[in-house]
C-alpha positions as CSV (number, residue, x, y, z in Angstrom):
1,M,0.0,0.0,0.0
2,I,1.2,3.5,-0.8
3,E,0.1,6.4,1.3
4,V,0.9,10.1,2.0
5,G,3.4,10.4,4.8
6,P,4.2,13.4,7.0
7,N,3.6,16.7,5.2
8,S,3.2,20.4,5.7
9,Y,2.6,23.4,3.5
10,G,2.7,27.2,4.0
11,K,4.2,30.5,3.0
12,S,7.9,31.4,3.5
13,A,9.9,34.6,3.4
14,I,6.9,36.9,4.0
15,R,8.4,40.4,4.3
16,L,6.4,42.8,6.6
17,V,7.4,46.2,7.7
18,K,5.4,48.2,10.2
19,V,6.1,51.8,11.2
20,V,4.9,52.9,14.7
21,R,4.6,56.6,14.6
22,G,3.1,57.3,18.0
23,G,6.4,58.1,19.8
24,T,9.7,59.9,19.2
25,P,11.6,58.4,17.5
26,H,9.3,56.3,15.3
27,R,9.8,52.5,15.6
28,V,10.4,50.3,12.6
29,R,9.3,46.7,12.9
30,D,11.0,44.8,10.0
31,L,10.0,41.1,10.0
32,T,10.5,38.0,7.8
33,L,7.8,35.5,8.5
34,G,7.1,31.8,7.7
35,I,3.8,30.0,8.3
36,A,3.4,26.3,7.9
37,L,0.4,24.0,8.6
38,E,0.3,20.3,9.4
39,G,-2.8,18.1,9.5
40,D,-5.2,16.0,7.5
41,F,-4.2,17.3,4.1
42,A,-3.5,13.9,2.4
43,A,-6.4,14.4,0.0
44,S,-4.8,17.4,-1.5
45,Y,-1.7,15.4,-2.4
46,R,-3.4,12.1,-3.3
47,D,-6.6,13.2,-4.9
48,G,-5.9,16.8,-6.0
49,D,-8.7,17.9,-3.6
50,N,-8.1,21.4,-2.4
51,A,-11.3,21.8,-0.3
52,A,-9.3,21.9,3.0
53,V,-6.2,23.8,1.6
54,I,-5.9,27.4,2.8
55,A,-4.2,29.3,0.0
56,T,-0.6,30.3,1.0
57,D,-1.4,33.7,-0.5
58,T,-4.2,34.0,2.2
59,M,-1.6,33.2,4.8
60,K,0.5,36.1,3.6
61,N,-2.5,38.5,3.6
62,T,-3.5,37.3,7.1
63,A,-0.1,38.3,8.5
64,Y,-0.5,41.8,7.0
65,A,-4.1,42.1,8.2
66,L,-3.3,41.2,11.8
67,A,-0.1,43.2,12.1
68,G,-1.9,46.5,12.7
69,E,-3.8,45.3,15.8
70,H,-1.5,42.6,17.1
71,L,2.1,43.5,16.2
72,T,2.3,45.8,19.2
73,G,4.8,43.9,21.4
74,S,7.1,40.9,21.1
75,I,7.5,38.8,18.0
76,E,6.7,35.8,20.1
77,A,3.3,37.2,21.0
78,F,2.5,38.0,17.3
79,A,3.6,34.5,16.3
80,L,1.1,33.1,18.9
81,V,-1.7,35.2,17.5
82,L,-1.0,34.0,13.9
83,G,-0.6,30.3,15.1
84,R,-3.9,30.4,17.0
85,H,-5.7,32.0,14.1
86,F,-4.6,29.3,11.6
87,L,-5.2,26.5,14.1
88,A,-8.9,27.6,14.4
89,S,-9.2,28.0,10.6
90,G,-10.3,24.5,9.8
91,A,-10.8,21.1,11.4
92,E,-8.0,19.6,9.2
93,V,-5.3,21.8,10.8
94,E,-3.7,20.0,13.7
95,R,-0.5,22.1,14.1
96,A,0.5,25.6,13.0
97,R,4.2,26.6,12.9
98,V,5.2,30.3,12.8
99,S,8.7,31.6,12.4
100,I,9.7,35.2,12.7
101,D,13.0,36.9,12.2
102,E,13.1,40.6,13.3
103,H,15.7,42.8,11.7
104,A,16.8,45.8,13.8
105,W,16.8,49.4,12.7
106,R,18.4,52.1,14.9
107,S,17.5,55.7,14.8
108,I,20.1,58.1,13.5
109,G,21.0,60.7,16.0
110,A,18.2,62.9,17.2
111,A,16.1,62.4,14.1
112,S,12.7,60.8,14.8
113,D,12.3,59.6,11.2
114,A,15.7,58.4,10.0
115,F,17.2,55.0,10.6
116,S,20.1,52.7,9.8
117,R,19.9,49.0,9.6
118,D,21.7,47.1,12.3
119,G,22.9,43.9,10.6
120,S,25.0,42.7,13.4
121,E,22.4,40.2,14.7
122,T,18.8,39.1,14.2
123,R,16.2,38.2,16.8
124,T,14.3,35.1,16.1
125,A,11.1,33.4,17.3
126,R,9.8,29.9,16.5
127,V,6.3,29.1,17.7
128,V,4.2,25.9,17.4
129,V,0.5,26.0,18.2
130,R,-1.4,22.8,18.8
131,H,-4.8,22.0,20.2
132,D,-3.2,20.7,23.4
133,G,-0.7,23.5,23.9
134,V,2.0,25.8,22.5
135,E,5.8,25.7,22.2
136,V,7.7,29.0,22.1
137,R,11.4,29.2,21.2
138,A,13.2,32.5,21.1
139,G,16.7,33.1,19.8
140,I,19.4,35.2,18.3
141,D,21.3,34.7,15.0
142,G,24.4,36.2,13.5
143,L,25.8,37.6,16.7
144,S,29.6,37.9,16.2
145,V,31.7,37.6,19.4
146,M,35.4,37.2,20.1
147,K,37.8,36.4,23.0
148,T,41.3,37.6,22.5
149,A,42.6,35.9,25.7
150,R,41.5,33.2,28.1
151,S,40.9,30.8,25.3
152,A,42.7,27.5,24.8
153,F,42.6,24.1,23.1
154,A,44.8,21.2,24.2
155,G,44.7,17.6,25.2
156,F,43.1,16.3,22.0
157,P,44.3,13.0,20.4
158,R,47.0,13.1,17.8
159,D,47.7,10.8,14.9
160,R,49.8,11.0,11.7
161,Y,47.4,13.5,10.1
162,T,47.3,15.9,13.1
163,T,49.2,19.2,12.5
164,L,47.3,21.5,14.9
165,K,49.4,22.6,17.8
166,E,48.1,22.7,21.3
167,T,47.7,26.2,22.7
168,D,46.7,27.8,26.0
169,D,46.3,31.3,24.4
170,R,44.4,31.7,21.2
171,I,41.7,33.8,19.7
172,M,38.2,32.4,19.9
173,A,35.8,33.9,17.4
174,T,32.3,32.8,16.4
175,Q,29.0,33.9,14.9
176,V,26.4,32.7,17.4
177,S,23.2,31.0,16.4
178,A,21.3,30.3,19.7
179,S,17.8,29.6,20.7
180,W,16.1,28.8,24.0
181,L,12.8,27.0,24.7
182,Y,10.5,28.4,27.2
183,G,8.9,26.0,29.6
184,P,5.1,25.4,29.7
185,L,3.5,28.8,29.5
186,A,1.4,28.8,32.6
187,D,1.5,32.6,32.3
188,P,0.1,33.6,28.9
189,D,1.3,37.1,29.6
190,L,5.0,36.2,29.8
191,D,7.1,39.3,29.0
192,F,8.9,37.9,26.0
193,D,10.8,41.1,25.3
194,G,12.1,41.3,28.8
195,A,13.0,37.6,28.9
196,Y,14.9,38.0,25.6
197,T,16.8,41.0,26.8
198,R,17.8,39.2,30.1
199,V,18.9,35.9,28.4
200,R,20.9,37.8,25.8
201,A,22.6,39.8,28.5
202,T,23.5,36.6,30.4
203,F,25.0,35.1,27.3
204,L,27.2,38.1,26.7
205,E,28.2,38.5,30.3
206,V,29.2,34.9,30.8
207,F,30.9,34.6,27.5
208,A,33.1,37.6,28.4
209,D,33.9,36.5,31.9
210,H,34.7,32.8,31.5
211,H,37.9,31.0,30.6
212,S,37.3,28.8,27.5
213,V,39.2,25.5,27.3
214,S,37.2,24.6,24.2
215,V,34.1,25.8,22.3
216,Q,32.3,22.7,23.7
217,A,33.1,23.8,27.2
218,S,32.0,27.4,26.4
219,I,28.6,26.1,25.3
220,W,28.2,24.2,28.6
221,I,29.3,27.1,30.8
222,V,27.1,29.7,29.0
223,G,24.1,27.4,28.6
224,K,24.2,26.3,32.3
225,A,24.3,29.9,33.4
226,I,21.3,30.8,31.4
227,L,19.3,27.9,32.9
228,E,20.4,28.7,36.4
229,R,19.5,32.4,36.1
230,H,16.3,32.1,34.1
231,P,13.8,29.6,35.4
232,E,11.4,30.2,32.5
233,V,13.9,28.7,30.1
234,A,13.7,24.9,29.7
235,E,16.7,24.4,27.3
236,V,19.2,26.3,25.3
237,S,20.6,25.2,21.9
238,M,23.7,26.7,20.4
239,S,25.5,26.4,17.1
240,L,29.0,28.0,17.2
241,P,31.2,27.9,14.2
242,N,34.9,28.2,15.2
243,L,36.1,31.0,13.0
244,H,39.8,30.4,13.0
245,H,42.5,33.1,13.4
246,W,45.9,31.8,12.6
247,T,49.0,33.6,13.7
248,V,50.9,34.8,10.7
249,D,54.5,33.5,10.3
250,L,56.6,36.7,9.8
251,S,59.9,35.0,10.5
252,P,60.9,35.0,6.8
253,F,60.9,38.8,7.0
254,G,62.9,38.9,10.2
255,I,59.9,40.1,12.2
256,E,58.7,38.6,15.5
257,N,55.0,38.1,15.7
258,D,54.0,37.7,19.4
259,R,50.2,37.0,19.0
260,E,49.6,40.3,17.3
261,V,49.0,39.7,13.5
262,Y,46.5,37.0,12.4
263,I,44.9,35.6,9.3
264,S,41.1,35.6,9.8
265,T,39.4,32.7,8.0
266,T,35.7,31.7,7.6
267,E,36.1,28.5,5.6
268,P,36.7,25.8,6.5
269,H,35.6,26.2,10.1
270,G,34.9,24.0,13.0
271,L,31.2,23.6,13.9
272,I,30.2,22.8,17.5
273,E,26.6,22.4,18.4
274,A,24.8,21.3,21.6
275,T,21.6,21.6,23.6
276,I,21.9,22.2,27.3
277,R,18.7,21.3,29.1
278,R,17.2,20.6,32.5
279,S,17.1,16.9,33.5
280,G,14.1,15.1,34.8
281,D,15.6,14.8,38.3
């Protein structure tokens, strides 16, 4: 027997910009959204029956239509509004997934109506709405950070192909992709903006203060601190590319290079990923 397996459909890369003009300066909300539905849509694949299929163009229009009234706070709250709307749109819908990336714009000087795009990082939200509950994951992407001291890597196994030297003093640089899952939302009015600001601040503080013996250990130290300080967070996932900085050999020119001049590389790079979570104990 041949049957339709797991499937979903939706609209990706919806670009939405909202300008809030009530204050000084204005506020620019610049979002990229994705909406996906899962449920009993086998007939649309198997039989070409679209009776239960909400047009993806309708999904796009719904995001625009609801933004005026509901995009007033956090992107997590707006994602929940969209997810609940589509979950209630038809009996066939069993699960609605909404992803939102928010791109930051900063005001220029004292001007209330002039902005520059801050491309240094992107705030993210990934929300799943089901009939039996919701899942909210917040995050940050593209945050570039570096440690110029208190970073090491040693004690790793060596074989005939190993050329990397052990070091107790190296540059550690990475472009962070991190997300954290909030626990069961007993409080539907959780301050997502405040929680995001606090978790981000903890990440930066602990990253700056700790001694890194490896990127793996750094993920553990930072993730553990986030869980200890923020009880609303159930788990933290991080993807940290190790963006290598190699000391330039200047000896052919008769110049000593005491950890001052480096070659910065982006490819190839190490990629270290892990989830730090609360145990069931």
